[in-house]
N, C-alpha and C positions, 0 to 999 in steps of 0.2 A: 493580613499583609498579602499583596499580590505577588505570586511567585515570578521570579525573573525567568523569561523563556530561555531555553538552551541556545537557540539561535534567533537572532533578529536581523533581518535584511531590510534595508531602506534604500529605495532609489537605485537598486543594483542593475547596472547595464554591463553586458559583456559583448565586445565586438570581436569579430574574427574576419580577417581579410576585408575590413572596411564595412562589413554588414553587421547589424545588430542581431545577435543570436540568443540573447537573454535580456529581458526587460521586465523587472519585477519591482513595482512601486513599493510593495511591502509584503513581507512574509515572515511569520514566526513559527518556530517548531518548539513544542514542549518537550519535557523530559520523559523518558521511558516510552514503552510501546513501540509499535512499528508504524513508519510513515512510508507510503508508496508514492513515488513520482511516476505518473502514468502519462502516456501519450505516444503518438506514432513516431517513427524514425524522423530525426531532425527537429523534434519538438523542443529540445533544449535540456532534456533530462540529464544526460551525461555532463553537460556543461555546468548545470546547477550542482551536480554531485561534486564536481571539481572544486567549486567555490566552497561548498560545505566541508570539503576535506581540508580546507585552509591551505591547500597547495597552490591554488590558482587565484590570482587577484582579479577582481572585476575591473572593467575599464573605468567605471565611476560608481559611486554609491558607498554605503556603509555596511559592514558586516561585523556584528558583535556576537561573540561566542562566550556563553556563560558569564556575561557581564564584562568580558574583556574585549575592547575594541581592537579588531584585527586589521580591517581595512576601512578607510585609508590609514596608513601608519607603517610601522616597520615590519608588519606581518605578525604571525603568531609567536608567542613565547615558546620555549622548548617544552614547558609544562603543558601548554595547550595542545601543541602539535602531538605530543605523546598520548593524548587522551582520545584522539580520533584516528581510526584506521580504515583504509579504503581497500576493497578487494575488487579488482577489475573484472570485466566480462570474460576475458581469456587470460587468467592469471599465469604468471611465469613460474615454473617449477624448476628448481635446481636439479642437476643430474647427480643426485645423491639419494639417500634413503628417505622414506616417508617421515621418519622421526627427525632426521637431519633438517628436512624442510620445515617441519612444524616448530623446531627449536631455533630456526635461523634468526628471527627477529629478536628473541631474547638474548641470544649470544651477541648480536650486534649492540645490544644495550649494555653489555658488560656482565651479564649474569654467568656464573660458572656453569660448566658443562653439565654436572650432575643435577643442579637445580633447574637448569633450562630444560633438560630432557624430561625431568619429572613433571614440570608444568606442561610441556608439550604433549606428554602421554595423556594427561588429564584432558587436554583439548581434543586430542584424537578420539578419546572415548566419547566425548560430547557429540561428535559428528558421526559416530558409528564406525570409526576406523580402528578400533582397538584390535590388535593382532596384526595390523598392517605395518607396524613400526619398521621392520627390516626389509620391506619390499622397496624396489626402486621406484621412485616417484613417477618417472616418466613411462612406467608400464601401466599406470592406472587408467581406467576409463574416463571419459569426459566428466561424468557426474561425480566419480570418486575424486578426480582432480579438483573439482570445485569445492568439495567437502574438505579436502586437504588445505586448500587456500584459506578457507574460512577458519579451520582449526589453527593455522599459523597466525591469523589475525586475533582469534580469541585467546590464544596463549598469552598475548600482550595485555589482556584484561582491559580493553578500551572502554571508555565511557560512551563512545559513539562508534557504531559499526556501519560503514557505508558499503553498499553492494550494488554493482552494476550488472543488471540482468542475471541475478543468481540462478534463476530457474530456466533460462533459455538453453535450448539444445541439449537437454538431458533426457535420459530414458525415464519411463514411468516409475520404475522402482526408486531411482535416485531422486526423482521429483518428490515422491511422498516423503522420503527421508529428509530432504532439504526443507520442505514445507513445515514438517513437524519441528525441525531444528529452529527455523527462523521464528516460528510462533512462540517457542519456549525461551528464546534468548533473553527478552526483557525481564521475565519473571525469575529465571534461574540465575542470571548474571547481573541483572540490574542495568543492562546497557540499553541505549536507544538505538534502534535499527532504522536506517533509511535505505530503501532499495528502489531501483528503477525497474520498470516493466512496461511493455507495450500491451500487456494483457490485463484488461480491466477486471475480468472475472477472477483472475489469479489474485489480484489485490483484494477484492471483496472476500474471497474465500478465506484468506488469512486474517482478515479483520484489520483493525488499525485505521489510521487516517489516510485518505486518498487525496493527493494533490495532483490535479490535472494540468498539463502544459500543452499548449498548441502554439507553434510559431514563436517559442521563447517566452510566451506570456501565460499567466494563469487563466484557466478556462473552467467552465462548468463541467460537471461530471455526470452525464446521464448513464444509466438510469438512476433515479433517486431511491427507488424502492427495491432494496435487496434484503432478503430474509433467509435465515437457515430454516430448514423444514424437514419433515419426516413424511415419506410416502405412505399413504394409507389407502385402503380399498373401501369405497363407499358406493352402494348400489351397483356393485360389479364393475366400478370404474376406479382407476387409480387417480388419486388426488394428492396434493401436498399440503399437509397441515403446518401452518406457520405460526399459529396461536390457537388457543382454545376457541373453538367455534369459527375459525377462519381457515377454510380449505380452498386451495387454488387449483383450478383446472389448467393444464398445459398440454401442448400438442404431443410431446413425447416425455415420458417420465421413466427415470431409472428406479432402481430399488434402493431402499434404505434412506440414509440421511443425505440431503442435497441442499443446494442453495437455489433460490429463485430470484429473478429480477423482473420487475414489472416496469415497462417503459411509461414514464409519467406523462409523456405526450399522447399516449393511447388511452388514458383514463378519462372517461366521460362522466361529467357531473350533471345531476338533475335534481329538481325539487321532489319529483315523484318517480317511481320506477318506470323505466322506459320499456316499450315493446320492441326488443331487439334480439339479435342472435347471440349477443355476448353471454358466454357461459359463466362468467364471474360477475357476481352482483352482490354488493354489500351496502350497508347503511351505517351512518354514524354522524356525530357532530363535527362541524368545522372547528379546527383548533388554531389555525393561523391563515392569514392571507397576506402575501408578501410580493411586492413588485420586484421582478428580477430582469432588468433590461427590457426586452420586447415582449415578455410574457409575465404572467402572474402565477406564483406557486401557491396552490391551495392545499393545505394539509388537513386530512380527515382521520379521525380515530375510528377505525373499524374493528378494533381489537388489537391492531398494530397501527402504527402511524403510516398512512399512505398519502403520497403527494401526487397531485395532478397539475399539469401545466395547461393553463387556459389563456386566451387572449384577453386584454383589458375590456374589449367590447362584450365578450361572452360573460365576463364577471359582472358587468353592469346589467346585462339582461337577466342574469340569475339573481342579482341583488344579494349576494352571499356576504355574511359577516361571521366572525367567530361566534360559536354557539349555535348557529343554524344547523338543522339536521338535513342531510342530503343523502342521495343514493349515488354510489359510484359503481361503474360497470366498465369492464374491459374484456376483450376477446382472449381466448386461450392462446392465439397466435402472437399476442403481444407479450407473452411470458417466456423468459429464457430459463432453462434449467442447467445448472452446472454443479 
């Protein structure tokens, strides 16, 4: 039996001031894991987050949450609304203690003070704020304030946690804590996380599904090729091992574990090895050939799955089909390390 998606959006259009700011013919989100909405400012990320929160109605279209039709219609049932929690980019903190803030939502739902504060204390421990209970919330740093706002949301045990730019404008120490926290929420609490970011590398670093928006519409997400790797030294040179026998050269390499991204538009395919200055050269069979708008995505198994974008005319010249063996090459300058 096919699992019912957590969210199903069909023909969703959102207008603001007469302009279309969101136009999604179809979008489905599954249960669990992390989903990142990525794109530049004005891409429609926050607008889509509002629709997913069940707080904002689209101008037209259909929104179904866990099998319940939300729009068009009377809006979410109380049960549905309680299962989704939104944390804004600059969350408001009440002028009380950290514990009082974390327990606020539970108290509003009628839970007794003792039980609410016990649940709030557990949530504070999850975000690394154990021992902060008696401090005034408004004395926290920006990163600590974001962690408190997430704790207040987690205390409600939502099925869906929506976060608007959770990692923006925080120091490095709080960023690391927040990244570890977000990555662990689906497994530890069973919640689905949907977060916005303008930083594509941030989304890839935390894993999960990446949904790109541009001008309120779904868009392709370059680069296609993102891999975790380990920095190794080979012949006196630092390289990044992304799989057994697959080591990538990059212009600058840090120590330890990193991620690398290879621009699919910079990958060159050839039937035989080319005489070129490209320092990265691998070979393997073609696993798929797929037309994507004005380009063709060719995927090659080089020990990891590597995609190259080529023009239809280049594909015809090469005459490539699944199963054909090819050489792929790309320059170190086309590799990003993060």
